[in-house]
Backbone as CSV, one residue per row, in Angstrom:
resi,resn,N_x,N_y,N_z,CA_x,CA_y,CA_z,C_x,C_y,C_z
1,MET,1.087,-1.266,-0.078,-0.043,0.012,-0.099,0.966,1.386,-0.053
2,PRO,0.712,2.079,-1.102,1.728,3.427,-1.154,1.182,4.276,0.231
3,ASP,2.575,5.121,0.526,1.958,6.095,1.278,2.717,7.157,1.183
4,ILE,2.778,8.118,2.376,3.126,9.960,1.769,4.726,9.568,1.486
5,ASN,5.602,8.471,2.091,6.949,8.522,1.823,7.271,8.184,0.295
6,ASP,6.515,6.937,-0.072,6.310,6.879,-1.684,6.555,8.169,-2.101
7,VAL,5.207,9.331,-1.883,5.112,10.351,-2.777,6.035,11.327,-2.626
8,ILE,7.028,11.262,-1.447,8.184,11.760,-1.202,9.548,11.521,-2.016
9,LYS,9.581,10.078,-2.137,10.603,9.753,-2.574,10.555,9.791,-4.189
10,LYS,9.203,9.987,-4.787,8.991,10.326,-6.177,9.219,11.517,-6.769
11,ALA,8.876,12.572,-5.537,9.125,13.849,-5.922,10.381,14.722,-5.575
12,ASP,11.365,13.691,-4.879,12.768,13.871,-4.665,13.562,13.459,-5.971
13,SER,12.916,12.208,-6.772,13.394,12.159,-7.899,13.392,12.987,-9.084
14,LEU,12.452,13.878,-8.864,11.935,14.619,-9.887,12.760,16.315,-9.646
15,VAL,12.752,16.328,-8.117,13.835,17.782,-7.980,14.556,16.973,-7.014
16,PRO,15.967,16.422,-7.298,16.760,15.904,-6.322,17.739,16.785,-5.297
17,PRO,18.021,16.358,-4.296,19.254,17.433,-3.487,19.894,17.952,-3.920
18,LEU,20.529,19.053,-3.685,21.472,19.784,-4.252,22.605,19.949,-3.389
19,PRO,24.100,20.281,-3.453,25.309,20.455,-2.687,24.462,21.922,-2.005
20,ILE,24.777,22.373,-0.794,24.879,23.258,-0.116,25.885,23.906,0.656
21,LEU,26.107,25.204,0.809,27.286,25.400,1.909,26.862,26.147,2.618
22,ARG,26.700,26.006,4.033,25.725,26.892,4.874,27.180,27.695,5.349
23,LEU,26.965,29.163,5.870,27.764,30.076,5.998,27.615,30.889,7.486
24,ARG,28.125,30.406,8.390,27.663,31.214,9.901,28.128,32.455,10.048
25,PRO,27.346,33.205,10.409,27.862,34.920,10.468,28.590,35.277,12.016
26,VAL,29.477,35.469,12.118,30.110,35.790,13.517,30.679,37.386,13.627
27,ALA,29.774,37.964,14.383,30.065,39.581,14.327,31.578,39.698,14.827
28,GLY,32.162,40.770,13.846,33.477,41.024,13.674,33.703,41.511,12.085
29,LYS,34.616,42.132,12.124,35.347,43.441,11.198,36.422,42.104,10.506
30,GLY,35.582,41.623,8.850,36.563,40.701,8.493,37.657,41.844,7.466
31,GLY,38.552,40.785,7.056,39.800,41.369,6.494,39.205,41.749,5.001
32,ILE,40.231,42.467,4.173,39.811,42.747,2.690,39.593,41.602,1.917
33,PHE,40.101,40.359,2.109,40.164,39.272,1.112,39.143,38.191,2.062
34,ASP,38.776,38.778,3.185,37.789,37.539,3.599,36.398,37.309,3.134
35,SER,35.670,36.085,3.399,34.258,36.160,2.944,33.631,36.764,4.446
36,LYS,32.474,37.767,3.813,32.220,38.162,5.061,30.756,39.131,4.507
37,LEU,30.265,39.955,5.589,28.918,40.625,5.226,29.494,42.031,5.675
38,GLY,29.196,42.713,4.859,29.262,44.501,5.024,30.977,44.583,4.970
39,GLY,31.095,45.623,5.280,32.778,45.976,5.587,33.243,46.881,4.272
40,THR,34.543,46.843,4.302,35.321,47.454,3.151,35.676,46.351,1.983
41,PRO,34.931,46.206,0.964,34.915,45.486,-0.141,36.276,45.174,-0.697
42,TYR,36.704,44.113,-1.006,38.001,43.808,-2.047,37.579,44.447,-3.312
43,PHE,38.456,45.598,-3.578,38.130,46.477,-5.041,39.257,47.054,-5.417
44,PRO,39.757,46.787,-6.551,40.872,47.307,-7.363,40.445,48.635,-7.619
45,LYS,41.634,49.600,-7.243,41.331,50.915,-7.760,41.074,51.473,-9.221
46,SER,41.481,50.473,-10.131,41.617,50.161,-11.280,39.957,50.362,-11.762
47,MET,38.932,49.742,-10.798,37.566,49.595,-11.318,36.928,50.651,-10.527
48,GLU,35.678,51.144,-11.657,34.893,52.249,-11.140,34.113,51.112,-10.181
49,TYR,33.955,52.317,-9.053,32.852,51.671,-7.859,31.302,51.436,-8.199
50,PRO,30.959,50.302,-8.063,29.078,49.891,-8.426,28.426,51.091,-7.851
51,ARG,27.537,51.774,-8.699,26.526,52.602,-8.890,25.007,52.491,-9.405
52,GLY,23.831,52.594,-8.842,23.109,52.586,-9.293,22.855,52.988,-11.003
53,THR,21.927,52.481,-11.755,22.226,53.021,-13.346,20.884,53.705,-13.750
54,ASP,19.675,53.549,-12.705,18.341,54.226,-13.471,17.745,54.654,-12.258
55,GLY,16.799,55.405,-12.685,15.964,56.212,-11.911,16.498,56.638,-10.330
56,SER,15.684,56.462,-9.274,16.165,56.955,-8.135,17.335,56.260,-7.755
57,TYR,18.108,55.402,-8.324,19.169,54.745,-7.826,20.421,55.343,-8.697
58,LYS,19.809,56.148,-9.852,21.104,56.506,-10.753,22.270,56.931,-10.311
59,ASP,23.455,56.446,-10.551,24.357,57.150,-10.200,24.868,57.265,-8.660
60,LYS,24.053,56.670,-7.727,24.088,56.745,-6.123,25.052,55.264,-5.798
61,PRO,25.981,55.566,-4.969,26.753,54.411,-4.775,26.359,53.156,-4.119
62,LEU,26.377,51.976,-4.405,25.905,50.724,-3.688,27.021,50.111,-2.737
63,ARG,26.212,49.566,-1.682,26.923,49.025,-0.629,27.129,47.598,-0.361
64,LEU,28.418,47.195,-0.061,28.579,46.048,0.036,27.534,44.882,0.911
65,LEU,27.021,44.017,0.425,26.118,43.082,1.415,27.115,41.894,1.672
66,VAL,27.795,41.167,0.851,28.406,40.231,1.050,29.571,39.802,0.022
67,GLN,30.602,39.297,0.557,31.663,39.068,-0.429,32.348,37.528,-0.115
68,LEU,32.293,37.181,-0.840,32.696,35.657,-0.840,33.696,35.246,-1.584
69,ASN,35.205,34.753,-0.687,36.232,34.552,-1.290,36.195,32.555,-1.646
70,PHE,36.044,32.484,-2.918,35.670,31.199,-3.130,37.442,30.139,-2.936
71,GLU,38.240,30.867,-2.836,39.878,30.498,-2.639,39.767,29.810,-1.057
72,LYS,39.001,30.523,-0.309,39.313,30.032,1.396,37.942,29.379,1.396
73,LEU,36.915,28.953,0.779,35.729,28.525,1.289,35.975,26.760,0.451
74,PRO,35.152,26.162,1.571,34.940,24.476,0.616,34.134,24.544,-0.819
75,HIS,34.834,23.717,-1.344,34.009,23.819,-2.859,32.953,23.204,-2.857
76,ILE,31.939,23.732,-3.797,30.748,22.765,-3.871,30.363,22.880,-5.213
77,GLU,29.416,21.765,-5.767,29.837,21.592,-7.240,29.077,22.704,-7.994
78,ASP,29.455,23.286,-9.148,29.054,24.378,-10.089,29.489,25.719,-9.423
79,PHE,29.852,25.576,-8.474,30.998,27.140,-8.009,32.105,27.427,-8.314
80,PRO,32.563,28.526,-8.271,33.837,28.608,-8.610,34.777,28.096,-7.614
81,ARG,35.991,27.988,-8.145,37.151,27.304,-7.205,37.875,28.443,-6.854
82,GLN,37.785,30.124,-7.455,38.819,30.621,-7.413,38.048,32.079,-7.487
83,GLY,38.819,33.430,-6.828,38.355,34.533,-7.622,37.114,34.863,-6.042
84,ILE,36.802,35.961,-6.133,36.161,36.904,-5.231,34.703,37.245,-5.666
85,LEU,33.767,37.055,-5.182,32.093,37.278,-5.704,31.692,37.939,-4.411
86,GLN,31.209,39.159,-5.344,30.440,40.395,-3.987,29.210,40.295,-4.830
87,ILE,28.113,41.023,-3.896,26.791,41.587,-4.310,26.809,42.894,-3.574
88,PHE,26.597,43.938,-4.245,26.158,45.330,-3.419,24.540,45.700,-3.416
89,LEU,24.021,46.237,-2.283,22.808,46.676,-2.813,22.689,48.187,-2.595
90,ALA,21.565,48.740,-2.764,21.314,50.345,-2.952,21.111,50.263,-1.248
91,CYS,21.589,51.958,-0.715,21.379,52.193,0.736,20.744,53.612,0.711
92,GLU,19.213,53.593,0.287,18.528,54.725,0.037,17.401,55.002,0.917
93,ASN,16.988,55.917,1.386,15.601,56.399,2.336,14.306,55.560,1.729
94,ASP,14.512,54.127,1.447,13.250,53.794,0.914,13.070,52.362,1.581
95,CYS,13.765,51.636,2.370,13.623,50.518,2.781,13.595,49.325,2.035
96,LEU,14.058,49.618,0.560,13.937,48.718,-0.152,14.617,47.592,-0.715
97,TYR,15.936,48.151,0.065,17.437,47.420,-0.268,17.876,47.318,-1.924
98,GLY,17.470,47.988,-2.610,17.382,48.067,-4.095,16.735,47.227,-4.892
99,PHE,15.851,46.650,-4.095,14.811,45.636,-4.787,13.616,46.217,-6.119
100,ASP,13.552,45.526,-6.787,12.344,46.246,-7.867,11.065,45.554,-7.727
101,PHE,10.010,46.115,-6.901,8.853,45.566,-6.866,7.890,45.699,-8.125
102,ASN,8.336,46.535,-9.145,7.593,46.660,-10.426,6.899,45.617,-11.006
103,SER,8.060,44.643,-11.361,7.391,43.597,-11.944,8.931,42.328,-11.652
104,ALA,8.640,41.150,-11.763,9.256,40.116,-11.639,10.348,39.873,-12.766
105,ASP,9.840,40.526,-13.947,10.881,40.450,-15.052,11.949,41.654,-14.755
106,GLU,11.775,42.569,-13.850,12.916,43.546,-13.857,13.905,43.245,-12.506
107,GLN,13.548,41.985,-11.844,13.922,41.391,-10.889,15.816,40.909,-11.325
108,THR,15.608,41.067,-12.429,16.986,40.738,-13.069,17.611,41.873,-13.510
109,ASP,17.423,43.080,-13.162,17.917,44.360,-13.820,18.939,44.629,-12.676
110,GLN,20.229,44.785,-12.998,20.885,45.184,-11.902,21.272,46.615,-11.930
111,ASN,20.620,47.232,-11.354,20.226,48.790,-11.108,20.481,49.011,-9.506
112,GLY,19.550,48.455,-8.768,19.673,48.633,-7.268,20.572,47.811,-6.670
113,PHE,21.043,46.702,-7.322,22.048,45.573,-6.980,22.940,45.630,-7.841
114,ARG,23.899,45.071,-7.424,25.316,44.478,-8.309,25.925,43.637,-8.139
115,VAL,26.314,42.519,-8.752,26.840,41.309,-8.582,28.174,41.193,-9.628
116,ILE,29.218,41.089,-8.512,30.699,41.251,-9.430,31.698,40.275,-9.001
117,TYR,32.194,39.804,-10.186,33.382,38.689,-9.648,34.553,38.902,-9.800
118,HIS,35.633,38.973,-9.168,37.019,39.185,-9.612,37.653,37.767,-9.687
119,LYS,37.982,37.506,-10.706,38.419,36.100,-11.240,39.830,35.707,-10.911
120,ASP,40.661,36.921,-10.786,42.255,37.025,-10.452,42.172,37.972,-9.269
121,ILE,42.480,37.474,-8.156,42.552,38.413,-7.008,43.787,38.862,-7.092
122,ILE,44.000,40.321,-6.814,45.065,41.528,-6.747,45.643,41.409,-5.297
123,THR,46.970,40.861,-4.732,47.442,40.834,-3.641,47.873,41.957,-2.984
124,ASP,48.420,42.996,-3.886,49.127,44.114,-3.456,47.900,44.991,-3.249
125,THR,47.887,45.275,-1.748,46.829,45.917,-0.941,47.152,47.637,-1.639
126,SER,48.248,47.881,-1.668,48.154,49.543,-2.402,47.581,49.745,-3.539
127,LEU,47.021,48.668,-4.339,46.104,48.477,-5.749,44.847,48.285,-5.593
128,LEU,44.361,48.334,-4.038,42.846,48.086,-3.567,42.310,49.255,-2.809
129,ILE,41.476,49.741,-2.818,40.511,50.759,-2.354,40.491,50.468,-0.698
130,SER,40.595,51.416,0.168,40.821,51.671,1.450,39.457,52.042,1.757
131,ASP,39.104,52.257,3.232,37.927,52.597,3.799,37.640,54.020,3.414
132,ASP,38.979,55.104,3.368,38.220,56.353,2.597,38.330,56.271,1.517
133,ASP,38.178,55.580,0.634,37.799,55.558,-0.604,36.264,55.187,-0.847
134,ILE,35.544,54.570,0.103,34.307,54.368,-0.175,33.396,55.479,-0.262
135,PRO,32.560,55.944,-0.714,31.451,56.891,-0.699,30.408,56.760,0.721
136,CYS,31.164,56.469,1.648,30.278,56.131,2.588,28.738,57.145,3.078
137,ASP,29.559,58.379,2.867,28.737,59.573,2.971,27.629,59.617,2.208
138,SER,27.314,58.730,1.182,26.212,59.024,0.208,25.177,57.765,0.820
139,PHE,25.660,56.862,1.761,24.862,55.711,2.117,23.724,56.697,3.230
140,SER,22.380,55.945,3.293,21.666,56.503,4.068,21.770,56.154,5.855
141,SER,21.593,57.142,6.447,22.416,57.046,8.012,20.734,56.116,8.615
142,ASP,19.813,55.822,8.001,19.125,55.284,8.634,19.170,53.578,8.718
143,GLU,19.494,53.173,10.196,19.532,51.644,10.019,18.680,50.634,9.141
144,TYR,17.556,51.097,8.980,16.668,50.238,8.463,16.622,50.625,6.737
145,ASP,17.384,51.112,6.631,17.651,51.198,4.783,18.595,50.300,4.240
146,PHE,19.230,49.223,5.454,20.162,48.359,4.718,19.839,47.321,5.856
147,PRO,20.052,46.013,5.241,19.798,44.434,6.265,20.851,44.493,7.042
148,LEU,21.949,44.821,7.135,22.902,44.696,7.975,23.067,45.901,9.040
149,LYS,23.069,45.580,10.557,23.180,46.334,11.537,24.547,46.370,11.810
150,LYS,25.287,45.503,11.714,26.824,45.421,11.746,27.289,44.240,10.954
151,GLU,28.736,44.422,10.622,29.712,43.522,9.973,29.814,42.019,10.761
152,PHE,30.199,41.373,9.786,30.297,39.630,10.069,31.375,39.122,9.533
153,ILE,31.975,38.358,9.528,33.039,37.249,9.184,32.120,36.089,8.639
154,LEU,32.042,35.467,7.759,31.489,34.319,7.178,31.958,33.396,7.615
155,CYS,32.078,32.133,8.386,32.495,30.878,8.833,31.851,29.956,8.100
156,ALA,32.399,29.144,6.996,32.128,28.179,6.295,31.660,26.533,7.292
157,GLU,30.418,25.976,6.966,30.505,24.709,7.715,30.702,23.709,6.733
158,GLU,30.815,22.624,7.089,30.909,21.233,6.110,29.892,21.250,4.830
159,PRO,30.459,20.936,3.655,29.190,20.857,2.129,28.306,19.854,2.587
160,ASP,27.072,19.978,2.298,26.213,19.014,2.585,25.387,18.919,1.472
161,LYS,24.191,18.260,1.644,23.134,17.953,0.301,22.027,18.400,1.193
162,CYS,21.121,19.259,0.458,19.852,19.731,0.714,18.828,19.347,-0.292
163,PRO,17.827,18.658,0.262,16.574,18.273,-0.218,15.761,19.548,-0.350
164,ALA,14.981,19.502,-1.184,14.017,20.448,-1.723,12.894,20.739,-0.514
165,THR,12.353,21.940,-0.594,10.962,22.039,0.443,9.778,22.705,-0.516
166,PRO,8.696,22.818,0.243,7.456,23.348,-0.688,7.638,24.728,-1.170
167,ASP,8.845,25.243,-0.542,9.169,26.909,-1.031,9.311,26.981,-2.131
168,ASP,10.078,25.746,-2.752,10.397,25.908,-4.641,9.521,25.173,-5.333
169,TYR,8.913,26.366,-6.068,7.544,25.768,-6.803,7.934,24.399,-7.481
170,ARG,8.788,24.108,-8.272,9.490,22.950,-8.640,9.121,21.755,-7.893
171,PHE,9.773,21.720,-6.397,9.428,20.560,-5.619,7.790,20.809,-5.446
172,SER,7.131,21.833,-4.954,5.431,21.944,-4.655,4.607,21.021,-5.650
173,ASN,5.334,21.441,-7.071,4.463,20.798,-8.467,4.620,19.549,-8.661
174,ALA,6.082,19.120,-8.056,6.415,17.721,-7.884,5.711,17.170,-7.109
175,LEU,5.369,17.449,-5.866,4.724,16.812,-4.903,3.280,16.701,-5.098
176,VAL,2.396,17.384,-5.667,1.302,17.563,-6.263,1.203,16.172,-7.183
177,SER,1.930,16.155,-8.096,1.889,15.340,-9.152,2.304,13.657,-9.119
178,SER,3.146,13.757,-7.970,3.571,12.658,-7.571,2.539,11.771,-6.554
179,TYR,1.937,12.811,-5.796,0.441,12.573,-5.130,-0.755,11.922,-5.861
180,SER,-0.741,12.565,-6.951,-2.135,12.234,-7.561,-1.715,10.642,-8.296
181,GLU,-0.305,10.685,-8.839,0.194,9.559,-9.735,0.197,8.520,-8.741
182,ILE,0.427,8.353,-7.671,0.944,7.219,-6.447,-0.299,6.797,-5.118
183,MET,-0.624,8.026,-5.163,-2.077,7.965,-4.109,-3.410,7.510,-5.129
184,GLY,-3.647,7.980,-6.404,-4.566,7.801,-7.010,-5.567,8.997,-6.630
185,GLN,-5.227,9.562,-6.392,-6.115,11.071,-5.909,-5.639,12.309,-6.236
186,GLU,-6.551,13.278,-7.221,-6.053,14.140,-7.116,-6.095,15.400,-6.152
187,VAL,-5.107,16.035,-5.951,-5.033,17.466,-4.934,-4.639,18.845,-5.931
188,SER,-5.452,19.881,-5.805,-4.895,20.796,-6.312,-3.804,21.870,-5.896
189,ASN,-3.610,21.634,-4.748,-2.385,22.455,-4.105,-1.338,21.294,-3.042
190,TYR,-0.297,21.475,-3.121,0.692,20.535,-1.680,0.341,20.776,-0.297
191,TRP,-0.655,21.988,0.205,-0.645,22.235,1.617,-2.273,21.236,1.616
192,ASN,-2.701,20.540,0.421,-3.756,19.523,0.862,-3.169,18.184,1.312
193,ILE,-2.046,18.285,1.064,-1.155,16.862,1.455,-1.050,16.829,2.956
194,ASP,-1.480,15.611,3.560,-1.323,15.678,5.076,0.266,15.457,5.243
195,GLY,0.624,16.135,6.142,1.992,15.860,6.169,3.128,16.879,5.549
196,TYR,2.983,17.502,4.435,3.752,18.454,3.936,4.472,19.735,4.676
197,ASP,4.024,19.966,6.017,4.948,20.515,6.828,6.208,20.440,7.266
198,THR,5.988,18.771,7.405,7.316,18.206,7.669,8.514,18.144,6.975
199,LEU,8.130,18.380,5.794,9.207,18.725,4.717,10.055,19.991,4.823
200,TYR,9.532,20.646,5.851,10.453,21.966,6.043,11.619,21.626,6.826
201,ASP,11.215,20.552,7.677,12.467,20.108,8.642,13.231,19.588,7.938
202,ARG,13.543,18.925,6.618,14.499,18.223,6.141,15.684,18.641,5.824
203,CYS,15.821,20.194,5.763,16.807,20.871,5.384,16.802,21.959,6.194
204,PRO,17.664,21.800,7.241,18.025,22.801,8.445,18.216,24.162,8.015
205,GLU,17.432,25.404,8.511,17.348,26.672,8.402,18.721,27.018,8.018
206,SER,19.244,27.984,7.517,20.588,28.851,7.822,20.000,30.049,7.872
207,VAL,20.976,31.068,8.229,20.794,32.451,8.157,21.329,32.531,6.625
208,ALA,22.671,32.125,6.324,23.497,32.335,5.361,23.617,31.321,4.599
209,PHE,23.544,31.033,3.027,24.216,29.893,2.262,24.302,30.180,0.704
210,ILE,25.197,29.531,0.117,24.976,29.115,-1.381,24.774,27.857,-1.375
211,GLY,24.006,27.761,-2.855,23.800,26.564,-3.149,22.341,26.032,-2.390
212,GLY,22.012,24.547,-2.732,20.676,24.448,-2.063,19.619,24.636,-2.979
213,TYR,18.390,24.836,-1.860,17.191,25.281,-2.635,16.789,26.764,-1.645
214,PRO,16.174,27.545,-2.503,15.628,28.847,-1.703,14.551,28.747,-0.816
215,ARG,14.822,29.418,0.374,13.402,29.445,1.504,13.094,31.031,1.214
216,PHE,11.840,31.176,0.527,11.068,32.310,0.783,10.252,32.470,2.045
217,THR,10.096,33.910,2.336,9.270,34.289,3.415,7.814,34.004,2.721
218,GLN,7.666,34.975,1.425,5.926,34.441,0.954,6.108,33.632,-0.051
219,SER,6.485,34.107,-1.363,6.387,32.599,-2.412,7.309,32.945,-2.975
220,ASP,7.364,31.874,-4.171,8.519,31.629,-5.174,8.150,32.519,-6.541
221,PRO,9.320,33.713,-6.678,8.837,34.486,-7.674,8.604,33.861,-9.144
222,ARG,9.616,32.776,-9.231,9.466,32.092,-10.638,8.068,31.591,-10.881
223,GLU,7.357,31.039,-9.776,6.243,30.386,-10.087,5.160,30.844,-11.327
224,ASP,5.050,32.058,-11.323,4.199,32.782,-12.215,4.701,33.457,-13.169
225,CYS,5.950,33.384,-13.329,6.835,34.225,-14.468,8.160,33.468,-15.353
226,PRO,7.350,32.964,-16.487,7.871,32.118,-17.078,9.427,32.179,-17.576
227,SER,9.783,33.571,-17.562,11.105,34.262,-17.989,12.259,34.025,-16.743
228,LEU,11.593,33.736,-15.460,12.568,33.447,-14.311,12.709,32.214,-14.247
229,GLU,12.027,31.056,-14.719,12.042,29.555,-14.652,13.468,29.171,-14.630
230,GLY,14.435,29.607,-15.484,15.754,29.168,-15.638,16.786,29.485,-14.412
231,PHE,16.194,30.252,-13.700,17.327,30.640,-12.798,16.998,29.595,-11.491
232,ASP,17.944,28.673,-11.742,17.757,27.371,-10.671,18.591,26.835,-9.910
233,ARG,19.475,28.128,-9.733,20.582,27.625,-8.343,20.591,29.003,-7.370
234,VAL,20.874,28.915,-6.059,20.879,29.774,-4.887,22.385,30.310,-5.512
235,LEU,22.713,31.313,-5.719,23.902,31.945,-5.662,24.094,32.596,-4.598
236,PHE,23.314,32.873,-3.507,23.384,33.168,-2.003,22.064,33.375,-1.626
237,GLU,21.748,33.247,-0.477,20.795,33.953,0.418,21.051,34.338,1.557
238,LEU,20.687,35.383,2.238,20.574,35.651,3.402,19.389,35.931,4.512
239,GLY,18.980,35.248,5.448,17.799,35.752,6.214,18.180,36.828,7.114
240,SER,17.121,37.034,8.184,17.207,37.851,9.449,17.831,37.051,10.404
241,LEU,18.791,38.223,11.101,19.353,37.193,12.324,19.133,38.139,13.712
242,GLN,18.412,37.282,14.420,17.871,37.755,15.783,19.179,38.256,16.769
243,GLY,19.438,39.719,17.368,20.653,40.111,18.130,20.331,39.774,19.525
244,GLU,21.170,39.930,19.981,21.276,39.407,22.052,20.614,40.914,22.565
245,GLU,20.417,41.828,22.032,19.985,42.933,22.797,18.339,42.805,23.007
246,ILE,18.097,43.172,24.251,16.594,43.151,24.523,16.067,44.650,24.183
247,THR,14.970,44.658,23.094,14.323,46.046,23.254,13.525,46.734,24.281
248,SER,13.043,47.703,24.384,12.367,48.053,25.335,11.237,47.445,25.641
249,TRP,10.360,46.861,24.528,9.146,46.105,24.711,9.420,44.422,25.003
250,GLY,10.401,44.251,25.148,10.907,42.903,25.376,11.068,42.007,24.664
251,GLY,11.406,42.404,23.414,11.617,41.402,22.473,13.225,41.374,22.278
252,HIS,13.518,40.783,20.982,15.120,40.961,20.397,15.022,42.007,19.503
253,ASP,16.433,42.645,19.523,16.587,43.163,18.244,17.163,42.365,17.384
254,PHE,17.339,42.956,15.995,17.939,42.190,14.959,19.286,42.781,14.602
255,ASP,20.390,41.942,14.299,21.568,42.335,13.527,21.467,42.478,12.378
256,ILE,20.645,41.396,11.976,20.391,41.427,10.500,18.963,41.204,9.969
257,ILE,18.086,42.192,9.000,16.856,42.391,9.368,16.413,42.923,7.655
258,TRP,15.770,41.868,7.006,15.180,42.135,5.535,13.641,42.902,6.003
259,GLY,13.741,44.244,6.263,11.996,44.567,6.479,11.506,43.619,7.691
260,ASP,10.263,43.088,7.666,9.702,42.441,8.802,9.894,41.060,8.696
261,VAL,11.329,41.079,9.366,11.927,39.606,9.314,11.806,38.556,7.931
262,GLY,12.461,39.342,7.024,12.592,38.692,5.847,13.309,38.194,5.363
263,THR,13.948,37.841,3.967,14.935,37.268,3.428,15.161,37.734,2.119
264,GLY,16.280,38.044,1.922,17.012,38.250,0.384,17.565,36.937,-0.228
265,VAL,17.206,36.893,-1.491,17.677,35.524,-2.321,18.358,36.072,-3.373
266,PHE,19.304,35.418,-4.065,19.979,35.807,-5.396,19.803,34.426,-6.409
267,LEU,19.020,34.266,-6.891,18.994,33.187,-8.017,19.906,33.129,-9.530
268,ILE,20.323,32.131,-9.868,21.355,32.189,-11.340,20.758,31.093,-12.090
269,PRO,20.927,30.977,-13.090,20.885,29.732,-13.877,22.194,28.833,-14.029
270,ALA,22.024,27.434,-13.757,23.083,26.683,-13.385,24.217,26.846,-14.523
271,GLU,24.043,26.769,-15.970,24.989,27.053,-16.883,25.611,28.676,-16.643
272,LYS,25.253,29.141,-16.211,25.758,30.880,-15.952,26.782,30.810,-14.944
273,LEU,26.462,30.017,-13.831,26.969,29.970,-12.632,28.218,29.086,-13.017
274,MET,28.081,28.017,-13.902,29.249,27.172,-14.225,30.141,27.916,-14.997
275,ALA,29.864,28.829,-15.911,30.693,29.639,-16.428,31.352,30.947,-16.040
276,CYS,30.865,31.176,-14.585,31.228,32.010,-14.034,30.818,33.309,-14.712
277,ASP,29.676,33.392,-15.137,29.082,34.465,-15.924,28.229,34.862,-14.696
278,PHE,28.171,36.200,-13.987,26.976,36.308,-13.173,26.354,38.025,-13.733
279,SER,26.080,37.993,-15.272,25.481,39.012,-15.692,23.743,38.839,-15.440
280,GLU,23.575,37.753,-15.028,21.961,37.584,-15.059,21.847,36.776,-13.770
281,VAL,21.407,37.550,-12.798,20.966,37.298,-11.379,19.622,37.853,-11.132
282,VAL,18.561,36.972,-10.489,17.411,37.530,-9.879,17.543,37.740,-8.560
283,TYR,16.988,38.900,-8.007,17.163,39.346,-6.937,15.756,39.158,-6.674
284,ASN,15.490,38.484,-5.261,14.341,38.778,-4.656,14.260,39.018,-2.819
285,TYR,13.680,39.843,-2.370,13.264,40.380,-1.214,12.197,40.179,-0.749
286,ASP,11.679,39.312,0.050,10.307,39.550,0.658,10.294,39.247,2.265
287,CYS,9.283,39.643,2.852,9.462,39.456,4.273,7.981,39.380,4.672
288,GLY,7.676,39.278,6.028,6.419,38.845,6.326,5.341,39.416,6.377
């Protein structure tokens, strides 16, 4: 007699587990070559500092969200073995973190965000920008206009395999079709399947990671936008992180926070990732 485990096994065969590298944020100021959140980026003086390209972000300097030094991180499949990858965000008085809410198609326009890959790392620090070279005076002083309230060093855990959860529309669709096929009973949505919520526990949540499957606070933006379906790898994801400080109303303050305790996700097509081509990336930010 088939049961829910048979359904899950079938869905996993259609949307198999993917390698994941979890990154643990540790409060502290990272070095110029470190994997980190915030701070001074590795950036050659010969390059033009990233700025917005259109609308309210035009010519406004972007701020470092994350820096990943692949030469110092454990390697996982499809990701580079060398170089430094960075993601910059707008830091404006709009609490949007450079995200474009107008349409899903525009989530690939690197206007309020920018992905930069330095394949070859320059070790001569005299050729790199310093704190004084960053246009910090142009960043918003409101702490809610950028997800990071402090700097963090990213410490890598051991590479792992991550099964999909219903957050990923491909797996939720596979779950529905597998249930109908194996149980002989049609269901319209995955949440009509008893026990679907336990699937979220199969892959422990992490504040920061590369690879694996995305976790969304709301819904998968690719589900209703065919032009985004090819963005099938998590380039980087960063959630909200509760701090140790207690607020005046008795709750915890947050050291990393996206709006109302949300998540920022950056997705890329697998073939672009393997080619180290970061010109096409989907940026999605959602919150509760």
